[in-house]
C-alpha positions, 0 to 999 in steps of 0.5 A, a space after each residue: 835859288 831855292 824853290 820858294 824864292 823861284 816861285 816868288 820870282 815867277 809870281 812877281 813876274 806874273 803879277 808884273 805882266 798882269 799889271 802891264 796888261 791892265 795898264 795897256 788896256 786902260 790906256 787904249 780903251 778910251 775915246 773914239 778913233 777915226 779912219 783916215 783914208 787918202 784915196 782922194 783927188 783933192 785931199 786936205 792939207 795934212 796939217 789941216 786934217 791933223 787939226 781936224 782930228 784934234 778939234 773934234 776930240 778924236 784920240 786915235 787915228 787909223 791909217 791904211 799905210 805908213 806914209 812918211 809925210 803923213 806920219 810926220 804931220 802927226 808929230 807931237 799930236 798926241 794922237 794914238 796911231 795905227 799904221 797899216 801894211 797894204 795887202 800887196 806887201 804881205 808876200 815880201 814881209 812873209 818871206 823875208 825877216 830883213 824886209 820886216 826889220 827894215 819896214 819896222 825901222 823905217 816906218 815905226 822906229 824912226 817916227 817914234 824916236 825922231 818925230 814923237 809919233 805915238 804909234 801904238 799898232 801895226 795893222 798887218 794887211 787889211 781884210 786879207 781873207 775877204 772871199 773876193 780875194 780868192 785866197 790870195 793872202 791866206 799863206 802870207 798873212 800869218 808869216 808877215 804878222 810873225 815877222 813884223 812882231 819879231 822885228 818889233 821885239 828886236 827894235 825894243 818896241 813890242 811892249 809899246 806897239 802891238 800887231 794886229 790884223 784888221 779882218 772883215 766880219 765874214 771871217 766868222 759866221 753863225 748857223 742861225 740868228 743866234 750869236 751863240 752859234 758863232 764860230 770861225 769860217 770853216 775854210 779858214 778855221 785852222 788858220 784863224 786859230 793860229 792867228 788868234 793864238 799868236 795875237 793872244 800870246 803877244 797880248 795883241 788885240 783882235 781887230 774886226 770891221 763891222 758894217 750894219 749898212 752892208 747887211 741892209 745893202 745885201 738883203 732887201 728884206 733885212 729889217 731896217 730898224 735892226 741896223 740901228 741902236 734906237 729900238 727894234 720891235 722884235 729883238 732876238 733872245 739868245 741864252 737869256 740875252 736880248 739883241 735889238 741891233 745887228 752890231 751887238 749880234 755881230 760883235 757877240 758872234 765873234 765873242 762866242 767864236 773866240 770863247 768856244 776856241 779858248 780865247 774868251 778874254 781876248 781884247 777886241 778892236 772895232 777897226 771900222 764902223 760907220 754909215 755912208 751918205 750917198 750912192 745908194 738909197 739907204 746911204 743918206 744923211 739921215 741914216 748916217 746921223 742916226 747910226 753914228 750918233 747911236 753908236 757913239 751913245 752905245 759904245 760906252 755900254 758894250 754888248 750883252 756878252 761883253 759889257 763895257 767900253 768898245 774900242 772903235 774907229 769910225 769909218 771914215 773921217 773924210 770922203 774919198 772920191 778916188 776909191 774903187 766903187 766895185 763894192 758899190 757907189 757908196 764907197 766914196 761917201 763914208 766920211 762924217 766930213 765932206 771932201 773939204 772938211 765940212 761936217 755932213 750932219 750934226 754928230 756929238 763925239 763926246 765933247 765935254 760941252 756937248 758940241 757937234 762937229 767942227 769944220 776944217 779950218 783955213 780951207 782954200 777953194 778953186 774959183 766959184 765957177 762950174 761947167 754945165 750943159 749949155 742952154 743952147 745945146 740940144 738934148 738930141 745931140 749925138 755927142 752927149 752919150 760919149 761926152 757924159 760917159 767920158 766925164 764919169 769914167 774920169 771923175 766921180 758921178 756916184 751922186 747920180 742914181 736912184 735914191 742918191 742925193 742928185 736923184 731928182 735932177 732932170 736930164 740936163 742937170 744930170 749931164 751938167 753934174 757929170 761935166 762939172 765933176 770932170 771940170 773940177 777934178 781937173 782943177 777947172 782947166 779951160 780945156 776940161 769944159 770943152 765938151 763939143 758944142 755941149 758945155 759952158 762955164 758959169 758963175 751961177 751955182 747949179 746946185 739944188 737943196 739936195 744936190 751939191 755941185 762941187 767946187 774943189 779945194 786948193 792944196 799943195 797936191 792940187 797946185 802940183 796937178 793943175 796942169 797934169 789933168 786927172 787920173 782915170 778911175 774905172 767906173 762901175 758898169 752900173 753907173 756907166 749904163 745908168 749915165 748913158 741911159 740918162 744921156 740918150 733918153 
């Protein structure tokens, strides 16, 4: 073969690669996705959740594992799926190529070929470089990423399924308020460049989780309006570009970090973005609706440094009452739907008819009864403190507290809420409303306009747990002290 024909061949290969890449980007950068977490004591039926996603126009779903039953429920749904590998698995996958190949065969290949699941990404780990992890996953994330990619290539899936690593926005930072001073965190700078290069070499995206709520949560002096998309009176100007919201500034800090390290054209996915509705004074329905609707209107425009549609997954689909509350009590309230699939607020996700959220269908509930503090019980009873703390240690009391949805309950109301949370989590077992001389079952709904006393849903999983009781979930020390004070005051 002469030099000219070889050149033409290479040119053709290059064009073909570019066309493939453009086709890939065109396919993935459209529509809004949702994060589907499963840390709930009473989850919706899987088929109900898949229908909820489709009824509300979601085109993509991001999972935090690769549960076979969940993936089977997505069979033929047409939804683009990102499956996840938990951080705890990174060590074994980093140190064993066969383990990576077996994981891909079981959790990707099998579902694509046998179940027609449209798996498009494998998320290798989840925010593995958080400072809170103290470097636990620094040595295993990249090798695990490399081994999973090699396994996808061996399985013939590398052009269809891309690897990525969902990272918290703390992997980059800026020395000022200006995005243009952005770069990767010094302690992981070299590692981040290795990961970015690997992703770029394999035409895979950079995935980042961005939370303006956390900016507001961590800094009492943070300007509230800067967290939203509907106007901030003092926008930041950087190299002639105006920033009137922190999401754009955060996103473009990443764009600058990539650009100054030679990867300015890299595709970016926002793996998580959203706003919680309870558990904190700034976590409420009004702010969540304001933020998420603002983001939906904004995502087609892009950012000053990267105009055009933003590829994103809302966090999250449904509330998860079994999540750790170590970061804050708001952790259990990120859903745009309540635990039972009811919309929390009006949110238009881009449906052609401009309609809002559609509730989950055919949801069954436990009977309409609640466990409350008996009217005959005295607030001076010495057993209240122990009973309330036990209930909250083993159920969800995160709606109690300053600035939360149940902040206006009186002392009896707080105690009743704790009792009912435990009663419902234990599927209304008679023994779950036997707080000594303190509790009684009622058929009169104790809810207020702002504070809803739950009735749990009935599903396959809850039917199995009717006689098993609830698993214990550690309560945050703040909530424990708060409820204890309520009980003894």
